[in-house]
N, C-alpha and C positions, 0 to 999 in steps of 0.2 A: 502494500499499498503504501503510495507516495504523501510525503511530510503535506504537500495542500490538501491532501484530499482527507486526511487525519482530521484535519486545525480544522475543515470545516466540519464535518459532522460533529467534532467538540462542540459549534457553537449551536446545533441543530436538535441532537438526540445523544440521551447519554446510551440509553440503553444500546442504540447503534453501535457506540464506542467500545462499552463492555463487549458484547460481542465479537466485533474487530479484533479489539485490541488482545483478546483472551485467545481469539483463534492463532496471531500473530506470535503472541505468548510461546502459547504451545510448538507453535513450528520450529522458532527461535530455541526453544529451551530443548526439546529433539534433538534439536542439529548439533548443541554446542555439548549434552551429554553423551552423543555416539562413539559409543565404545572404539570408533574407525580412526579416532582420533584424541588424542590425551591433552594436545594444544591448539583447541581450535581459534585462541584470541591472538593476537599478532600484533607488533607496537604499532598500527596503524590508525588511525580515524574511521575510515570504513570499517575495518575488521572490529576496532572495537564496538561500536553501534548497533555491531548484535548483542550487545548486553540486557538483559531485563532484570530489574529490581527483583530480589527474593521475597516471598511471601514473608516470611520470620517480620523483612524488613516493615512491609505494610501493615501484617495485622498489632504491631510491636507501638506506634504511633508514641509512645514516649520514653527518651531517654533521660538520664541524669551526667554531667559531665566534671571531672574532676580539674577545671583547667588549672593547675597547680604547679607551681616551679619556683625556685629562687625570686624571684621576679615578686614573691607575694610573701618574704621574709623584710623587707620596710614597711609594707603596710601600705604602699603608698598610690595605690591602681597603675592603671592600664602602662603597658610599655618603657615601663621605669628604665630597663635598660638602655634604651635610646635615649631616652628625655632627660635622662640624669646628664647626661655629656649636652646638654642644649642652653647653652647660659641664660643667667634672667629666666626661663620658666621656674613654675611651681616646685617640680622634680627637683631641680637642680637648687634650687634655693633650700630642699627638705634634707638634701644630702649632704648639703655644704653643711647644716647641721647637725644632723646624723652622723655620719664618715666624714665628714674634710672634703676635702678638694680631689677633682677626678683623677687630675694628675698623681695624685701621691693613693688615692685609696678609691677602683674604678671597680666598674661589675664584678669582673672575675674575683674580687675582695669579698663583692658580698655574698657570692656564693659562695664562699670559706665560712660567712656566716652564717649560714644554714642551716641549721643542725634535725631540723623533722622530728625531734624529740615526743613530740605526742600523738604522732601517724597513727593510727590503728585502721588501717585500710578496710578491717571484716567488718568493725563497727560504723565506719561512713557506709559502707556498700549495703549492709542489712538495711540502714537507715532507708536509703532510696529506694531500697527494693519495696520496705513496707511503705513508703509513698506513691507509690506505684510504679516506679519503672520499670519495665521489660529490657533495656540494653544499657551496657555504659560503657562512658570513651573518659579515658586519661590522657594528658597531656605528655607522648612523647618525647617531644621537645620545642621549643617558643623559637622568635627570630632571634632569639640572643645563644643559638645552637649550642645549649645544653644539654646531651641527650639524659633522659633521666632513666636509664636502664644499663646495662650492663655490655656495652656498645667496645665492640674488637676494633672500628676503623674511628672511633672517637676515644679511641684508649684511655685518653689523661682527664679530659674534661666529661665526664660524667659523672652520674650519682653514685656508683660505687665508688667511686676513687677520690670525691672530692664532696664537699658539705655531709649531706643523711650518712655517706657512705653507704647506701642501700639501694637496693634493686627499686626503683618504683613500680616500671611496668609490671614487672612481675608480681608485686604484690597486689597491685587491682589486678591483674589478669585470676589470680590465684583467689582476691575474692570473690570479682563477679562472676566466676566459673561456680564456686561453691555454692553459691547462690541462685543459679540457672540461668545466669544473664547472657546476654549475648554480649560480646568483649568488645569493645572501640579502641582504635588509638586515634590521636590526633597529631598530624604533622605540619612543624611552620617554617623548619628551619633552611626550604631554600631561600629563603628570603635575606639571609643574614648581611650577605656580601653588598647590598645595597644600605639594610635598614640597620647595620651597624656603622655604618659611618661619621656617624654623629661623633663615634669618640676617638677619631681622626683629628677634631678638632683641637684647639685654645679657646682660652678664654680674650676677649677683642681688648678688655679693661681693667682693670684692678692689679693687684699685689702680683697676681701669674698668669698675669696678659702674657700670650706668647710662648707660654708653657705647653708643649703638649700635652693631652689627654693621656691614658695608658692605655689607648687603643692602636698606639704605632711602639710598642713595647716587644720586645723582642726576648727568646730565651738568654739569651746572652745577660743580659741587664737584671735579671733573678737571683744573681749573687746574694744569698746574707738574707732572702727575704721567704717568705712563708712558699713560695711557689719555687723556689731553687728548682733547677731542673724540667719546670714546663714550659711551654713553649705557648704565650699568650695568645697569637697568629694562627697555634690550632682553634680556639674557640672568638677571636673577634674576625679574622679570615679580613683585614684588613691593607693590607701590601700590595692595591696597589690606585689608580687612579679614582680621584672623585666621581660621583656620576655631573650632569650638564644640573646645573641649579642646585648644589644638593646641598646647599647653605639655606633654601626655600623648603623650611622644614614639612611644610604642606606637601610637597611634591613626588614625597617616597608613595602617595595613595596614586600619583596619575603616570608613576615606573613602577606599577606594582605587574602591569605585565610585560614589562621587560621591554617597553617604549620609554618614545620622550625624552631620549638622552642617557639612558642611566646607563651606568658601567656593568660591562658585558661580564658576568664570571668566568674564571677560565676553566679547560678539562678539566684540570687535579678537582678543583671544586665541586663541580657539576659529578664527577665519577665521586667523592668522597658522601656526597649526599646519597647519588644511586645505593652507594655501598650499604650505607649506614640505614636505609630507609628498607633494602633488602631484607637484610640482616634480622630486622625487626618484626618484619613478616616471617620472615622463616623460624625466628626463636620464639615469639610468642602467639603467634596462631593466631590474632586481631580475626574477627567477624567483618570487620567493618574500619575503613581510614577515611579521616575526615584531613580534605589537605587546604591550607587557608592558602591558598591559590586561583587566581583567575585560570579557568580550566585545570590541565593537570602540569605538576609542577613545571616549572622550568620553560615551558611550553609558550612562544614560539621558537625562544634560540636553541632549544635542545631537544632529541624525544628522551629524555631520560624517564620523566615522566610520563609517557605511552608505555614504554618498558615495565617502568615498574606494574603499573595498571595489568598489564598481559597475565604480567608474573603472578600476577595476585590472582586473578582471574582463574588462568588456568589450573593453580595450584588447588584453587577451593573447588574445582570439578574432581582434579586426581583426587583430594582426600575425601572429597565427601560426597562425591559421584552428583550432584549435579552442582550447579552456579549460585552459591548461596554468599558472594563477597557483595561489598557497599562500598564505595570511595561516591562520596561528597566533594564539590568544586562550585568555586561561585563565578558568577556575571559570565551564564553561558550561553551560548545562542543555541535553538532549535536541536542542528545537527548535534551539538557536544553535550546536550543531555541526552539524547540516545546511548551515549556511551558512559556516561556515570551519575549519578542523582545530584541535582541540582537542590543547592545550599541556600538560604536567602538570608543573610547576618541580622540580626534586630532588626526582622519584618516580617512581611505577611503577603503573597501573592493576593490578588482580589479579584480572584475568582479562580474556580473548577483548574485544575492544572491538571492536563492527558497523561502525565507521567509522574509516579510519586517524586514528591521531592523536600526536605524539611528545612525549618528554620530553628537557628542558634540562636539562643539569649542567654541572659545572664540577670541573677536578682538585683544584682549592682556592679560595679566593673568587673570585668575578667579577670584582674590578679586584683586579691582584698585589698579595698578600700576603708584604713579606719576612719577617715572622716563622715564614708559614707552610711557605715555603723553609728558614728557618733551625731551625727545628724538625722539617722533615722530614715533615711533615702533609697532602704530596697525597695521592689517593686513589692506590693501586696500579693498572698497567695491568690484573689480573688482577680488578681490584674493575671496571672500566668492561667489559672485553670481556662478564664476566659480566651487568651491565646489559644490554650492547647484544644478547646473544644471548637473557634474558629479555625482553624489550621487544620484540623482532621476534619473538620467541613469540605475544603478543596483540595484533597488527595493526598497531603501533608502529616510531616511527623514534628512533632519539638522537641529539640533536645536543648535542656533545660543546667545551666553552669550555677553551681551555689560556690561561690568565690569561700575557701580556704585561708584561715593565718597560715603563716610562715610556719608554725610547730605544728602543721596538718589539720587543727581543732576547727571547728565552725564557733560564730557565738551563739547568743540565745538568743535574738532574734531573727536569725535566720533557722535558727531551730525550731522556733514554735512556729516559720511559715514552710519547710516542709512539712511538718507534721499535719498543717493544717490541708494541704496540696494533698498532702493523701488520706484524709477524711474523707477529705469528695473523692477523690477514685475510688477509693472501697464501698462508698454507697452507688456511684454512678459509673464503675470503667466500663461496664456493659455497654453505656452508648457509646466506649471510644473502644476499646480493642477491636480487632478484626472486622473494624465497621468499612465501607466503602462509601465515594462520595452515591447521594443521590440527584436528582434530574436536574436538580436547583441546590447551590450547598444554603443559603438562608431568603430570608427576607427580615426587612425594617432600614430603619435612617441613620443607623451607623453605617452601614457600608457607601449608602449615598455621600459620607464624611471622609471617606478611606481618601489615605497622601497615597502616591502614588512612590514605586520603587526608586528610590538612589544608590544609582552604582549600585553595590552584591546587596543592597539592601534597606536598611535605617530609614522604615514607616513606623515604626510599633509606635504608638502612642499619641499621635499625630492625627487620627481619625478625631469622630463623634463617639465618646463613651458609649458603652453599649446598656440598652435600659429593659425592659419589660416586653416591650415592643421589636426586639432583635434576638431572631431564634436562629437557630442550626440545623442542619438537617444531615445523616447519614441514616444508611440501611445496612443490615447483615442478616443473612440467613433468609433474604425475602420479608424482613421485617423493619419498617421504619420505626427511626426515632428522630424526633424533633426537642431539641435542647434551647428551652429560654432562658437569655441571656441576666436573669437576676434571680432573688427571691425575696427581694423588698416589693412588692405590687400594689398600685392604688386603686385595685376592683378587686371582689372575689373571684376571679377567674382569669381564664390566659385567652388572648386571642389569636389563631395562628389564620391570617390570610391564604395563604398557598393553599390551606385543606380546605376549602368551600365545597361548597354540595356541587355535585358534579364538574370540580375542579380538572382540570386539563393535565395537572401534576399530579393528580388521584384522582383519578376517576370510579376507585374503588367502590366499595361501601367500607363505614368505618364500623369494627364491632364491639374494639372495647381500648380504655386509653388506662394504663397503670405509670405508676408514679418508680420510675426507674429503682430509689431509693429504697425505698419501698415491698413495691410490688406490689401496691393499692390499688385498687380499680379505683377512677376519677370518674364521675357523672363529664359528661358532655352534652351538647348541642350543636349539630350539623347545620348551620344555611348557604345561601347565598353569597352570603357576607366572610364566610369562612367557620373554623371549629373553634367552640367555645370549653374549656376543659374550667371545670369548678376546683375550686383549692378546697384543700381536706378541713375539714368545718372546727379540727381542734389546730391549725392553722401552723402544723409541722411540716415543713420545708425544710430541704439540703442548702448547706452556707452556697453562696455565690449563683448559682446556676440550678435551674431546676428541670432533669431528661424527663421525656415522658417517650413509653413506648406504644405505638398507635401500631395494634392489630386488625 
């Protein structure tokens, strides 16, 4: 089926979509699991477009992410390893007060202070499992280039040798599998080459003006230091010319796809990234890889990301008998979304997507930020639950990060939020897990004010707030679920316009409406204006949103 034809079907008839899509999926799945070939995927876009998202991912809907590493140790928020070298920035000023000048105490030294002394992966994963997560993702490395696993190719700058001296990924993997959760890793290190260019700088004013930051240090300069015998360049990778407009601190975003004058990584750097990632796959056997990249890592300047993808997909087929692997990437065009799962950062699609997708977001900053805690600026459990319901209605999954402190613990505000999410999921999870989109994703005024996606996402929280008029639909096993995005009603009934008598969306009869959280049948009246479902007389409703089962 041609892509244009598929997209046309999507705008007209969802049942037609699923018949066609399921037929195509079955054909492709049979092809890639054929015993005639154990390596059906080649490192090319046409070959990788044979990819079909596995059912486990489509059924899971909700994952939790430990975006946790040495940048959480200062408790000063996102991109600390980059921003601490930006003279005058908030994190630069913070660093001066806490650690000293970055020419003397750089990010390598922050790593050395990180001990993760209270980290208990089983306790954290147990909490996430109890909150309703069906898959768990661990940070394997960030743009800071520090591997959080026993890495043969980043042999000195990894968490088993420095900082905690623990195999962080290994600990997370064991905890996740003990709980029966699918295990994922996030890989960000492809961008260290340009992302850490700030470490090459020096102050332009003040007593340290002109003195280079530690991003220029080499192994020979470590004599007598705690890092004696280590080469900082294995971490920073900064023995190269700066990208064009490197001192424009926002340029990094415009160069994310390796264009706009970015300094191109050399073959040694690319080969090292490739080897580290292949080792991560082979050693820890993840079910899913999240790449913080536009498309596959290092594309279009190199095919290393395509090779990693083909290796991962083929390995899944060999090990499990069918394709069970998931890779996510950002800012994908239509053809690229056939080769991997589209990830939208801190945002949502505004309609039902033809292919499964994911949004990743966080209740605070990606890395722990003490000021978010102090000022109580976390997302509420209500906000997270509403995001999940909305995303699932549009054929998506939600990956949620709860930032951990440097010592590996969660603060009490975060704990309360996670427990509240879990409370809703335990009562209403039947309306989430294993569902698929309906003919329409929903109704109500919130979607009319929805913000458009910007770059890789970033449209969450920019639309109208959800009210009792906003409803989201999904279906499972021939049953329709309608979830009202409120638990605070101005009247004693719920009104759903799309389920009016003789509706083109739902022309069949409705014999029963039950509240998912209790299984209790509710009284209802269906007429030409909509379906009116009367609230229980005792007033007992689940928090945040009311899920209804329509029979």
